[in-house]
N, CA, C and O atoms as CSV, one atom per row, in Angstrom:
chain,resi,resn,atom,element,x,y,z
A,1,UNK,N,N,83.553,13.868,-20.723
A,1,UNK,CA,C,82.325,13.939,-19.948
A,1,UNK,C,C,81.858,12.512,-19.638
A,1,UNK,O,O,81.784,11.671,-20.535
A,2,UNK,N,N,81.544,12.244,-18.369
A,2,UNK,CA,C,81.143,10.882,-18.014
A,2,UNK,C,C,79.786,10.521,-18.603
A,2,UNK,O,O,78.923,11.376,-18.801
A,3,UNK,N,N,79.621,9.232,-18.875
A,3,UNK,CA,C,78.331,8.756,-19.381
A,3,UNK,C,C,77.303,8.831,-18.254
A,3,UNK,O,O,77.645,9.066,-17.094
A,4,UNK,N,N,76.046,8.628,-18.617
A,4,UNK,CA,C,74.975,8.666,-17.612
A,4,UNK,C,C,75.203,7.595,-16.549
A,4,UNK,O,O,75.013,7.851,-15.360
A,5,UNK,N,N,75.604,6.408,-16.967
A,5,UNK,CA,C,75.854,5.312,-16.021
A,5,UNK,C,C,77.005,5.663,-15.082
A,5,UNK,O,O,76.940,5.388,-13.884
A,6,UNK,N,N,78.062,6.273,-15.632
A,6,UNK,CA,C,79.196,6.678,-14.794
A,6,UNK,C,C,78.777,7.756,-13.799
A,6,UNK,O,O,79.179,7.718,-12.636
A,7,UNK,N,N,77.977,8.711,-14.248
A,7,UNK,CA,C,77.480,9.759,-13.352
A,7,UNK,C,C,76.619,9.168,-12.247
A,7,UNK,O,O,76.711,9.581,-11.091
A,8,UNK,N,N,75.781,8.201,-12.602
A,8,UNK,CA,C,74.932,7.560,-11.597
A,8,UNK,C,C,75.777,6.791,-10.584
A,8,UNK,O,O,75.475,6.781,-9.390
A,9,UNK,N,N,76.842,6.144,-11.071
A,9,UNK,CA,C,77.743,5.429,-10.155
A,9,UNK,C,C,78.453,6.398,-9.219
A,9,UNK,O,O,78.601,6.122,-8.029
A,10,UNK,N,N,78.890,7.527,-9.756
A,10,UNK,CA,C,79.540,8.530,-8.911
A,10,UNK,C,C,78.563,9.094,-7.882
A,10,UNK,O,O,78.914,9.283,-6.717
A,11,UNK,N,N,77.342,9.360,-8.322
A,11,UNK,CA,C,76.328,9.876,-7.396
A,11,UNK,C,C,76.045,8.858,-6.296
A,11,UNK,O,O,75.895,9.222,-5.129
A,12,UNK,N,N,75.973,7.585,-6.670
A,12,UNK,CA,C,75.722,6.539,-5.678
A,12,UNK,C,C,76.891,6.419,-4.707
A,12,UNK,O,O,76.695,6.041,-3.552
A,13,UNK,N,N,78.093,6.733,-5.153
A,13,UNK,CA,C,79.258,6.707,-4.273
A,13,UNK,C,C,79.248,7.889,-3.318
A,13,UNK,O,O,79.555,7.741,-2.135
A,14,UNK,N,N,78.890,9.081,-3.839
A,14,UNK,CA,C,78.967,10.296,-3.036
A,14,UNK,C,C,77.770,10.483,-2.106
A,14,UNK,O,O,77.919,11.110,-1.057
A,15,UNK,N,N,76.590,9.965,-2.450
A,15,UNK,CA,C,75.394,10.163,-1.604
A,15,UNK,C,C,75.633,9.708,-0.167
A,15,UNK,O,O,75.360,10.482,0.750
A,16,UNK,N,N,76.133,8.477,0.082
A,16,UNK,CA,C,76.343,8.063,1.473
A,16,UNK,C,C,77.403,8.909,2.188
A,16,UNK,O,O,77.325,9.122,3.398
A,17,UNK,N,N,78.388,9.385,1.429
A,17,UNK,CA,C,79.412,10.236,2.043
A,17,UNK,C,C,78.829,11.573,2.486
A,17,UNK,O,O,79.137,12.061,3.573
A,18,UNK,N,N,77.990,12.161,1.646
A,18,UNK,CA,C,77.343,13.436,2.002
A,18,UNK,C,C,76.419,13.218,3.196
A,18,UNK,O,O,76.391,14.035,4.116
A,19,UNK,N,N,75.666,12.123,3.185
A,19,UNK,CA,C,74.782,11.815,4.314
A,19,UNK,C,C,75.583,11.603,5.595
A,19,UNK,O,O,75.181,12.063,6.664
A,20,UNK,N,N,76.714,10.907,5.490
A,20,UNK,CA,C,77.555,10.674,6.668
A,20,UNK,C,C,78.092,11.994,7.212
A,20,UNK,O,O,78.177,12.179,8.426
A,21,UNK,N,N,78.453,12.906,6.318
A,21,UNK,CA,C,78.927,14.223,6.770
A,21,UNK,C,C,77.823,14.954,7.536
A,21,UNK,O,O,78.089,15.561,8.574
A,22,UNK,N,N,76.580,14.901,7.030
A,22,UNK,CA,C,75.465,15.564,7.708
A,22,UNK,C,C,75.362,15.115,9.164
A,22,UNK,O,O,75.105,15.931,10.048
A,23,UNK,N,N,75.558,13.843,9.410
A,23,UNK,CA,C,75.410,13.327,10.766
A,23,UNK,C,C,76.683,13.385,11.595
A,23,UNK,O,O,76.668,13.040,12.777
A,24,UNK,N,N,77.780,13.815,10.991
A,24,UNK,CA,C,79.072,13.744,11.685
A,24,UNK,C,C,79.315,14.886,12.657
A,24,UNK,O,O,80.060,14.729,13.624
A,25,UNK,N,N,78.697,16.031,12.412
A,25,UNK,CA,C,78.976,17.197,13.245
A,25,UNK,C,C,80.298,17.866,12.893
A,25,UNK,O,O,80.701,18.820,13.558
A,26,UNK,N,N,80.973,17.385,11.864
A,26,UNK,CA,C,82.247,17.951,11.451
A,26,UNK,C,C,82.050,19.020,10.379
A,26,UNK,O,O,81.023,19.061,9.701
A,27,UNK,N,N,83.046,19.873,10.245
A,27,UNK,CA,C,83.039,20.788,9.108
A,27,UNK,C,C,83.291,19.953,7.851
A,27,UNK,O,O,83.737,18.809,7.933
A,28,UNK,N,N,83.002,20.534,6.702
A,28,UNK,CA,C,83.220,19.818,5.452
A,28,UNK,C,C,84.698,19.460,5.281
A,28,UNK,O,O,85.032,18.335,4.909
A,29,UNK,N,N,85.573,20.420,5.555
A,29,UNK,CA,C,87.007,20.170,5.388
A,29,UNK,C,C,87.503,19.094,6.345
A,29,UNK,O,O,88.282,18.225,5.951
A,30,UNK,N,N,87.056,19.144,7.602
A,30,UNK,CA,C,87.485,18.140,8.577
A,30,UNK,C,C,86.992,16.754,8.165
A,30,UNK,O,O,87.727,15.773,8.277
A,31,UNK,N,N,85.754,16.673,7.692
A,31,UNK,CA,C,85.209,15.387,7.244
A,31,UNK,C,C,86.025,14.851,6.066
A,31,UNK,O,O,86.350,13.665,6.025
A,32,UNK,N,N,86.352,15.713,5.119
A,32,UNK,CA,C,87.128,15.275,3.955
A,32,UNK,C,C,88.519,14.810,4.372
A,32,UNK,O,O,89.010,13.797,3.872
A,33,UNK,N,N,89.159,15.543,5.287
A,33,UNK,CA,C,90.482,15.115,5.767
A,33,UNK,C,C,90.391,13.759,6.459
A,33,UNK,O,O,91.212,12.875,6.215
A,34,UNK,N,N,89.393,13.598,7.322
A,34,UNK,CA,C,89.247,12.356,8.091
A,34,UNK,C,C,88.942,11.152,7.204
A,34,UNK,O,O,89.266,10.018,7.557
A,35,UNK,N,N,88.318,11.402,6.051
A,35,UNK,CA,C,87.918,10.312,5.164
A,35,UNK,C,C,88.719,10.266,3.868
A,35,UNK,O,O,88.362,9.556,2.927
A,36,UNK,N,N,89.803,11.031,3.832
A,36,UNK,CA,C,90.694,11.060,2.668
A,36,UNK,C,C,89.923,11.334,1.374
A,36,UNK,O,O,90.063,10.617,0.383
A,37,UNK,N,N,89.105,12.394,1.411
A,37,UNK,CA,C,88.299,12.791,0.252
A,37,UNK,C,C,88.809,14.102,-0.309
A,37,UNK,O,O,89.375,14.920,0.417
A,38,UNK,N,N,88.609,14.301,-1.589
A,38,UNK,CA,C,88.902,15.582,-2.214
A,38,UNK,C,C,87.833,16.583,-1.788
A,38,UNK,O,O,86.643,16.375,-2.025
A,39,UNK,N,N,88.273,17.674,-1.157
A,39,UNK,CA,C,87.327,18.689,-0.699
A,39,UNK,C,C,86.559,19.286,-1.877
A,39,UNK,O,O,85.348,19.493,-1.791
A,40,UNK,N,N,87.261,19.562,-2.973
A,40,UNK,CA,C,86.607,20.158,-4.142
A,40,UNK,C,C,85.531,19.234,-4.712
A,40,UNK,O,O,84.448,19.697,-5.071
A,41,UNK,N,N,85.815,17.943,-4.797
A,41,UNK,CA,C,84.819,16.998,-5.293
A,41,UNK,C,C,83.662,16.871,-4.314
A,41,UNK,O,O,82.510,16.740,-4.728
A,42,UNK,N,N,83.960,16.911,-3.009
A,42,UNK,CA,C,82.914,16.838,-1.992
A,42,UNK,C,C,81.941,18.004,-2.164
A,42,UNK,O,O,80.726,17.807,-2.177
A,43,UNK,N,N,82.480,19.218,-2.295
A,43,UNK,CA,C,81.632,20.409,-2.457
A,43,UNK,C,C,80.815,20.308,-3.742
A,43,UNK,O,O,79.631,20.645,-3.757
A,44,UNK,N,N,81.446,19.846,-4.814
A,44,UNK,CA,C,80.747,19.697,-6.094
A,44,UNK,C,C,79.530,18.791,-5.933
A,44,UNK,O,O,78.434,19.157,-6.358
A,45,UNK,N,N,79.701,17.610,-5.323
A,45,UNK,CA,C,78.593,16.669,-5.184
A,45,UNK,C,C,77.574,17.138,-4.161
A,45,UNK,O,O,76.376,16.929,-4.355
A,46,UNK,N,N,78.015,17.766,-3.075
A,46,UNK,CA,C,77.066,18.279,-2.089
A,46,UNK,C,C,76.138,19.293,-2.737
A,46,UNK,O,O,74.933,19.287,-2.487
A,47,UNK,N,N,76.692,20.156,-3.562
A,47,UNK,CA,C,75.867,21.161,-4.252
A,47,UNK,C,C,74.927,20.512,-5.265
A,47,UNK,O,O,73.772,20.920,-5.382
A,48,UNK,N,N,75.403,19.512,-5.993
A,48,UNK,CA,C,74.538,18.825,-6.963
A,48,UNK,C,C,73.342,18.184,-6.255
A,48,UNK,O,O,72.211,18.282,-6.731
A,49,UNK,N,N,73.591,17.528,-5.118
A,49,UNK,CA,C,72.498,16.915,-4.373
A,49,UNK,C,C,71.561,17.978,-3.815
A,49,UNK,O,O,70.342,17.816,-3.864
A,50,UNK,N,N,72.111,19.052,-3.290
A,50,UNK,CA,C,71.287,20.117,-2.696
A,50,UNK,C,C,70.396,20.774,-3.749
A,50,UNK,O,O,69.255,21.134,-3.459
A,51,UNK,N,N,70.907,20.931,-4.962
A,51,UNK,CA,C,70.120,21.550,-6.038
A,51,UNK,C,C,69.155,20.568,-6.678
A,51,UNK,O,O,68.261,20.979,-7.418
A,52,UNK,N,N,69.316,19.288,-6.410
A,52,UNK,CA,C,68.451,18.296,-7.024
A,52,UNK,C,C,68.869,17.963,-8.441
A,52,UNK,O,O,68.060,17.472,-9.229
A,53,UNK,N,N,70.144,18.230,-8.778
A,53,UNK,CA,C,70.641,17.948,-10.131
A,53,UNK,C,C,70.780,16.454,-10.406
A,53,UNK,O,O,70.804,16.034,-11.563
A,54,UNK,N,N,70.872,15.658,-9.356
A,54,UNK,CA,C,71.000,14.208,-9.511
A,54,UNK,C,C,69.961,13.539,-8.633
A,54,UNK,O,O,69.547,14.079,-7.607
A,55,UNK,N,N,69.549,12.359,-9.052
A,55,UNK,CA,C,68.578,11.602,-8.278
A,55,UNK,C,C,69.265,10.353,-7.756
A,55,UNK,O,O,69.339,9.328,-8.434
A,56,UNK,N,N,69.769,10.468,-6.528
A,56,UNK,CA,C,70.460,9.319,-5.931
A,56,UNK,C,C,69.961,9.108,-4.513
A,56,UNK,O,O,70.749,8.985,-3.576
A,57,UNK,N,N,68.670,9.067,-4.369
A,57,UNK,CA,C,68.097,8.867,-3.045
A,57,UNK,C,C,67.587,10.169,-2.467
A,57,UNK,O,O,67.638,11.206,-3.128
A,58,UNK,N,N,67.097,10.125,-1.239
A,58,UNK,CA,C,66.537,11.317,-0.630
A,58,UNK,C,C,67.609,12.369,-0.386
A,58,UNK,O,O,68.717,12.053,0.050
A,59,UNK,N,N,67.278,13.594,-0.664
A,59,UNK,CA,C,68.203,14.700,-0.474
A,59,UNK,C,C,68.044,15.246,0.935
A,59,UNK,O,O,66.943,15.585,1.368
A,60,UNK,N,N,69.166,15.324,1.640
A,60,UNK,CA,C,69.159,15.931,2.960
A,60,UNK,C,C,69.900,17.243,2.830
A,60,UNK,O,O,71.122,17.268,2.686
A,61,UNK,N,N,69.176,18.302,2.879
A,61,UNK,CA,C,69.772,19.598,2.686
A,61,UNK,C,C,69.558,20.465,3.902
A,61,UNK,O,O,68.568,20.332,4.621
A,62,UNK,N,N,70.502,21.351,4.118
A,62,UNK,CA,C,70.345,22.273,5.232
A,62,UNK,C,C,69.654,23.552,4.778
A,62,UNK,O,O,69.508,24.490,5.562
A,63,UNK,N,N,69.231,23.596,3.525
A,63,UNK,CA,C,68.547,24.770,3.007
A,63,UNK,C,C,67.142,24.867,3.600
A,63,UNK,O,O,66.593,23.885,4.100
A,64,UNK,N,N,66.588,26.041,3.535
A,64,UNK,CA,C,65.224,26.228,3.998
A,64,UNK,C,C,64.269,25.481,3.082
A,64,UNK,O,O,64.482,25.407,1.872
A,65,UNK,N,N,63.231,24.938,3.661
A,65,UNK,CA,C,62.207,24.247,2.888
A,65,UNK,C,C,60.872,24.898,3.174
A,65,UNK,O,O,60.675,25.455,4.254
A,66,UNK,N,N,59.945,24.839,2.219
A,66,UNK,CA,C,58.642,25.454,2.467
A,66,UNK,C,C,57.862,24.671,3.526
A,66,UNK,O,O,57.837,23.440,3.507
A,67,UNK,N,N,57.245,25.377,4.421
A,67,UNK,CA,C,56.371,24.768,5.420
A,67,UNK,C,C,55.071,25.548,5.436
A,67,UNK,O,O,55.034,26.731,5.097
A,68,UNK,N,N,54.021,24.880,5.829
A,68,UNK,CA,C,52.752,25.576,6.002
A,68,UNK,C,C,52.455,25.649,7.483
A,68,UNK,O,O,52.888,24.790,8.251
A,69,UNK,N,N,51.735,26.647,7.879
A,69,UNK,CA,C,51.384,26.747,9.276
A,69,UNK,C,C,49.910,27.091,9.398
A,69,UNK,O,O,49.324,27.756,8.544
A,70,UNK,N,N,49.350,26.623,10.465
A,70,UNK,CA,C,47.958,26.923,10.757
A,70,UNK,C,C,47.880,27.408,12.186
A,70,UNK,O,O,48.589,26.916,13.063
A,71,UNK,N,N,47.032,28.354,12.407
A,71,UNK,CA,C,46.869,28.883,13.746
A,71,UNK,C,C,45.835,28.050,14.487
A,71,UNK,O,O,44.692,27.916,14.049
A,72,UNK,N,N,46.251,27.497,15.608
A,72,UNK,CA,C,45.341,26.714,16.432
A,72,UNK,C,C,45.479,27.176,17.872
A,72,UNK,O,O,46.520,27.699,18.269
A,73,UNK,N,N,44.455,26.985,18.626
A,73,UNK,CA,C,44.547,27.320,20.048
A,73,UNK,C,C,45.053,26.080,20.761
A,73,UNK,O,O,44.595,24.989,20.422
A,74,UNK,N,N,45.925,26.161,21.681
A,74,UNK,CA,C,46.532,27.337,22.277
A,74,UNK,C,C,47.872,27.714,21.663
A,74,UNK,O,O,48.628,28.442,22.306
A,75,UNK,N,N,48.206,27.274,20.487
A,75,UNK,CA,C,49.498,27.630,19.903
A,75,UNK,C,C,49.497,27.451,18.409
A,75,UNK,O,O,48.449,27.331,17.774
A,76,UNK,N,N,50.665,27.435,17.873
A,76,UNK,CA,C,50.887,27.328,16.441
A,76,UNK,C,C,51.141,25.875,16.068
A,76,UNK,O,O,51.613,25.089,16.891
A,77,UNK,N,N,50.830,25.521,14.833
A,77,UNK,CA,C,51.077,24.178,14.324
A,77,UNK,C,C,51.843,24.303,13.011
A,77,UNK,O,O,51.487,25.119,12.160
A,78,UNK,N,N,52.901,23.495,12.840
A,78,UNK,CA,C,53.671,23.470,11.598
A,78,UNK,C,C,53.456,22.138,10.903
A,78,UNK,O,O,53.595,21.084,11.525
A,79,UNK,N,N,53.120,22.174,9.621
A,79,UNK,CA,C,53.015,20.970,8.809
A,79,UNK,C,C,54.201,20.979,7.852
A,79,UNK,O,O,54.286,21.834,6.970
A,80,UNK,N,N,55.123,20.021,8.028
A,80,UNK,CA,C,56.339,19.962,7.225
A,80,UNK,C,C,56.093,19.204,5.930
A,80,UNK,O,O,55.150,18.417,5.845
A,81,UNK,N,N,56.934,19.432,4.914
A,81,UNK,CA,C,56.734,18.774,3.615
A,81,UNK,C,C,56.717,17.245,3.695
A,81,UNK,O,O,56.106,16.597,2.845
A,82,UNK,N,N,57.372,16.660,4.693
A,82,UNK,CA,C,57.397,15.203,4.802
A,82,UNK,C,C,56.162,14.651,5.493
A,82,UNK,O,O,56.076,13.445,5.724
A,83,UNK,N,N,55.177,15.529,5.838
A,83,UNK,CA,C,53.940,15.104,6.465
A,83,UNK,C,C,53.946,15.188,7.983
A,83,UNK,O,O,52.903,15.023,8.614
A,84,UNK,N,N,55.099,15.441,8.572
A,84,UNK,CA,C,55.193,15.562,10.016
A,84,UNK,C,C,54.549,16.877,10.455
A,84,UNK,O,O,54.708,17.906,9.797
A,85,UNK,N,N,53.827,16.833,11.565
A,85,UNK,CA,C,53.185,18.035,12.082
A,85,UNK,C,C,53.631,18.271,13.517
A,85,UNK,O,O,53.630,17.356,14.340
A,86,UNK,N,N,54.009,19.506,13.802
A,86,UNK,CA,C,54.365,19.915,15.155
A,86,UNK,C,C,53.240,20.808,15.665
A,86,UNK,O,O,52.893,21.801,15.025
A,87,UNK,N,N,52.673,20.458,16.808
A,87,UNK,CA,C,51.537,21.208,17.346
A,87,UNK,C,C,51.874,21.816,18.697
A,87,UNK,O,O,52.811,21.401,19.380
A,88,UNK,N,N,51.075,22.815,19.059
A,88,UNK,CA,C,51.203,23.422,20.376
A,88,UNK,C,C,52.431,24.294,20.524
A,88,UNK,O,O,52.976,24.420,21.621
A,89,UNK,N,N,52.875,24.901,19.426
A,89,UNK,CA,C,54.062,25.736,19.475
A,89,UNK,C,C,53.714,27.106,20.051
A,89,UNK,O,O,52.744,27.745,19.643
A,90,UNK,N,N,54.518,27.531,20.997
A,90,UNK,CA,C,54.333,28.840,21.618
A,90,UNK,C,C,55.692,29.518,21.736
A,90,UNK,O,O,56.720,28.903,21.455
A,91,UNK,N,N,55.700,30.762,22.145
A,91,UNK,CA,C,56.963,31.465,22.344
A,91,UNK,C,C,57.817,30.768,23.395
A,91,UNK,O,O,59.045,30.854,23.352
A,92,UNK,N,N,57.187,30.086,24.326
A,92,UNK,CA,C,57.925,29.407,25.389
A,92,UNK,C,C,58.721,28.198,24.892
A,92,UNK,O,O,59.746,27.854,25.481
A,93,UNK,N,N,58.267,27.553,23.824
A,93,UNK,CA,C,58.967,26.345,23.373
A,93,UNK,C,C,59.651,26.506,22.007
A,93,UNK,O,O,60.012,25.506,21.386
A,94,UNK,N,N,59.830,27.721,21.539
A,94,UNK,CA,C,60.506,27.961,20.265
A,94,UNK,C,C,61.918,27.369,20.252
A,94,UNK,O,O,62.302,26.780,19.241
A,95,UNK,N,N,62.714,27.496,21.327
A,95,UNK,CA,C,64.049,26.879,21.276
A,95,UNK,C,C,64.001,25.367,21.061
A,95,UNK,O,O,64.856,24.815,20.368
A,96,UNK,N,N,63.022,24.702,21.639
A,96,UNK,CA,C,62.886,23.258,21.443
A,96,UNK,C,C,62.532,22.954,19.990
A,96,UNK,O,O,63.063,22.014,19.399
A,97,UNK,N,N,61.637,23.750,19.420
A,97,UNK,CA,C,61.233,23.568,18.031
A,97,UNK,C,C,62.434,23.770,17.116
A,97,UNK,O,O,62.621,23.005,16.170
A,98,UNK,N,N,63.248,24.784,17.380
A,98,UNK,CA,C,64.433,25.026,16.579
A,98,UNK,C,C,65.387,23.830,16.633
A,98,UNK,O,O,65.963,23.452,15.613
A,99,UNK,N,N,65.554,23.244,17.795
A,99,UNK,CA,C,66.407,22.067,17.913
A,99,UNK,C,C,65.831,20.880,17.139
A,99,UNK,O,O,66.573,20.143,16.489
A,100,UNK,N,N,64.526,20.699,17.207
A,100,UNK,CA,C,63.889,19.606,16.463
A,100,UNK,C,C,64.077,19.786,14.963
A,100,UNK,O,O,64.445,18.842,14.263
A,101,UNK,N,N,63.825,20.993,14.470
A,101,UNK,CA,C,63.940,21.250,13.030
A,101,UNK,C,C,65.370,21.118,12.552
A,101,UNK,O,O,65.611,20.684,11.426
A,102,UNK,N,N,66.320,21.486,13.395
A,102,UNK,CA,C,67.731,21.362,13.014
A,102,UNK,C,C,68.144,19.908,12.837
A,102,UNK,O,O,69.083,19.619,12.095
A,103,UNK,N,N,67.458,18.994,13.508
A,103,UNK,CA,C,67.798,17.574,13.426
A,103,UNK,C,C,67.106,16.870,12.275
A,103,UNK,O,O,67.444,15.726,11.972
A,104,UNK,N,N,66.143,17.517,11.621
A,104,UNK,CA,C,65.434,16.893,10.500
A,104,UNK,C,C,66.264,16.919,9.251
A,104,UNK,O,O,65.824,16.437,8.207
């Protein structure tokens, strides 16, 4: 079993790789092939970061996150956990909102 320092070093190595995959638009397997990474190790670390099992910087997860909403005229407003607020949401601009949230 690796020591705490070794685990922290591994987490520091894998965090930028997981972040790079998020922005790559590639599947996990394609990213691992392109970067000569072990797919099994990639999945292991991606899950550890997603669950918050390690603290190696900000976690970028594709999982759902809690948001609060308030009803305002003339539309809906979303307050995201990072403090960002989206206002004026209506049925007409839901596709735009979905695209914005997918990029966060």
